[in-house]
C-alpha positions in Angstrom: -4.9 -20.8 -54.8 -2.7 -18.0 -53.7 0.6 -17.6 -55.6 2.8 -18.2 -52.6 1.1 -21.5 -51.9 1.2 -22.5 -55.6 4.9 -21.8 -55.6 5.5 -23.9 -52.5 3.4 -26.8 -53.9 5.3 -26.6 -57.2 8.6 -26.7 -55.4 7.5 -29.7 -53.3 6.1 -31.5 -56.3 9.2 -31.0 -58.4 12.0 -31.5 -55.8 14.4 -34.3 -56.5 13.6 -37.3 -54.2 14.8 -40.7 -53.2 12.5 -43.2 -55.0 9.6 -44.0 -52.7 9.4 -47.6 -53.9 13.0 -48.3 -52.9 12.4 -46.7 -49.5 9.3 -48.7 -48.8 11.1 -51.9 -49.8 13.1 -51.5 -46.6 10.1 -51.9 -44.4 8.0 -55.0 -43.5 4.7 -53.3 -44.4 1.5 -55.0 -43.4 -2.0 -54.1 -44.5 -3.0 -53.5 -40.9 -0.2 -51.0 -40.2 -0.8 -47.4 -39.2 1.9 -45.1 -40.6 3.1 -41.6 -39.9 4.6 -39.5 -42.7 6.5 -36.8 -40.9 6.8 -33.6 -43.0 4.3 -35.0 -45.5 4.2 -31.9 -47.7 2.3 -32.8 -50.9 2.1 -36.5 -50.0 5.0 -38.1 -51.9 5.4 -40.8 -49.2 1.8 -40.8 -48.1 0.4 -41.5 -51.5 3.0 -44.2 -52.2 2.3 -46.1 -49.1 -1.5 -45.6 -48.7 -2.6 -48.6 -50.7 -0.4 -50.9 -48.7 -1.6 -50.0 -45.1 -4.6 -49.3 -43.0 -4.1 -45.6 -42.3 -1.5 -43.0 -43.1 -1.2 -39.9 -40.9 0.3 -37.1 -43.0 1.9 -34.6 -40.6 2.9 -31.2 -41.7 2.9 -27.8 -40.1 1.4 -26.2 -43.3 -2.4 -26.6 -43.3 -2.7 -25.3 -46.9 -0.2 -27.9 -48.2 -2.1 -30.6 -46.4 -5.4 -29.5 -48.0 -3.7 -29.8 -51.4 -2.6 -33.4 -50.4 -6.2 -34.2 -49.4 -7.5 -33.0 -52.8 -4.8 -35.0 -54.6 -5.7 -38.1 -52.6 -9.5 -37.7 -53.2 -8.8 -37.3 -57.0 -6.9 -40.6 -56.9 -9.6 -42.3 -54.9 -7.3 -42.7 -51.8 -9.4 -42.5 -48.6 -7.1 -43.7 -45.8 -4.9 -40.6 -45.5 -5.6 -38.5 -42.4 -4.0 -35.0 -42.4 -2.5 -33.8 -39.1 -1.4 -30.2 -38.8 1.3 -30.1 -36.2 4.9 -29.8 -35.2 7.4 -32.7 -34.9 8.3 -31.5 -31.4 4.7 -31.9 -30.2 3.0 -34.5 -32.4 -0.8 -34.3 -31.9 -1.4 -38.0 -31.8 -1.9 -40.5 -28.9 0.8 -42.6 -27.4 1.8 -45.9 -29.0 -0.7 -45.9 -31.9 1.6 -46.2 -34.9 3.5 -49.2 -36.4 5.8 -47.2 -38.6 7.0 -43.6 -38.8 8.8 -42.2 -41.8 10.8 -39.0 -41.9 12.1 -38.2 -45.4 14.5 -35.3 -45.7 12.7 -33.4 -42.9 14.4 -33.9 -39.6 17.4 -31.7 -40.4 15.1 -28.6 -40.0 14.0 -29.5 -36.5 15.6 -28.0 -33.3 16.0 -29.5 -30.9 16.2 -32.8 -32.7 16.1 -34.8 -29.5 12.6 -33.5 -28.7 11.3 -34.6 -32.1 12.8 -38.1 -31.8 11.3 -38.6 -28.3 7.9 -37.7 -29.8 8.3 -40.2 -32.6 9.3 -42.8 -30.0 6.2 -41.9 -27.9 3.7 -42.4 -30.7 5.2 -45.7 -31.9 4.0 -49.0 -30.6 6.5 -51.2 -28.9 8.7 -52.7 -31.6 7.4 -50.0 -34.0 9.8 -49.0 -36.8 11.2 -45.6 -37.6 12.7 -45.0 -41.1 14.8 -41.9 -41.5 16.2 -40.7 -44.7 18.4 -37.5 -44.6 21.0 -35.6 -46.5 24.5 -36.4 -45.2 26.3 -33.5 -43.7 29.5 -32.5 -45.6 31.9 -29.6 -45.9 29.9 -28.3 -48.9 26.4 -28.7 -47.3 24.1 -25.8 -47.8 21.6 -25.2 -45.1 21.0 -27.2 -41.9 22.2 -30.9 -41.9 22.5 -33.7 -39.4 25.3 -36.2 -40.0 24.5 -39.9 -40.0 26.7 -40.3 -36.9 24.9 -37.5 -35.0 21.5 -38.9 -36.1 22.4 -42.4 -34.8 23.5 -41.0 -31.5 20.3 -38.9 -31.1 18.1 -41.9 -32.1 19.8 -44.1 -29.5 19.4 -41.4 -26.8 15.7 -41.2 -27.7 15.3 -44.9 -27.0 15.6 -46.5 -30.4 17.7 -49.5 -31.4 19.4 -49.2 -34.8 18.3 -52.0 -37.1 20.1 -50.9 -40.3 22.1 -48.1 -41.8 22.3 -47.7 -45.5 24.4 -45.3 -47.6 22.8 -45.6 -51.0 24.6 -44.5 -54.2 21.5 -42.5 -55.1 22.0 -38.8 -54.5 19.5 -36.1 -54.1 20.4 -32.7 -55.6 24.1 -34.0 -55.9 24.2 -34.7 -52.2 24.8 -38.0 -50.4 22.0 -39.4 -48.4 21.7 -41.9 -45.6 18.9 -44.1 -44.4 18.6 -45.3 -40.8 16.0 -47.9 -39.8 15.4 -47.9 -36.1 13.1 -49.8 -33.8 11.4 -48.7 -30.6 
């Protein structure tokens, strides 16, 4: 494995995260569900949810990181994760095929955000759920951020209904997070 890829994988594997189990408790997950993990990286969400659903589509724009995810899944005997190399603004999946889409600390990087949210809406079935967890924008934020208020407005504009907004006490890298559960 090349050193640059190894460094990226190490960073992704060791990043501070919101506990996947707590996140997944917010969703009415069924064994028949097909789920999209947006910005899957090394598979933190994908691996956590795989045993509970039919199929997980792990979307990332980094083919090498997805190959690493596939290797990890194979080593753990997980066979229902499908890697999808692609961009949030042009998701290479058919219309209305997914029950749930999850974006964990990944949408703040996407411009224009509206395009990505419309794509997420497109691939979700009617009444499909979209769970978004992001770092809250604040005066001390480093790097790109989308405030919970702006995210809510963008979601509504993309055709979602807001089901729940949660402001957990759990912080990631000393930053506040928010969780928005929306429905198509």
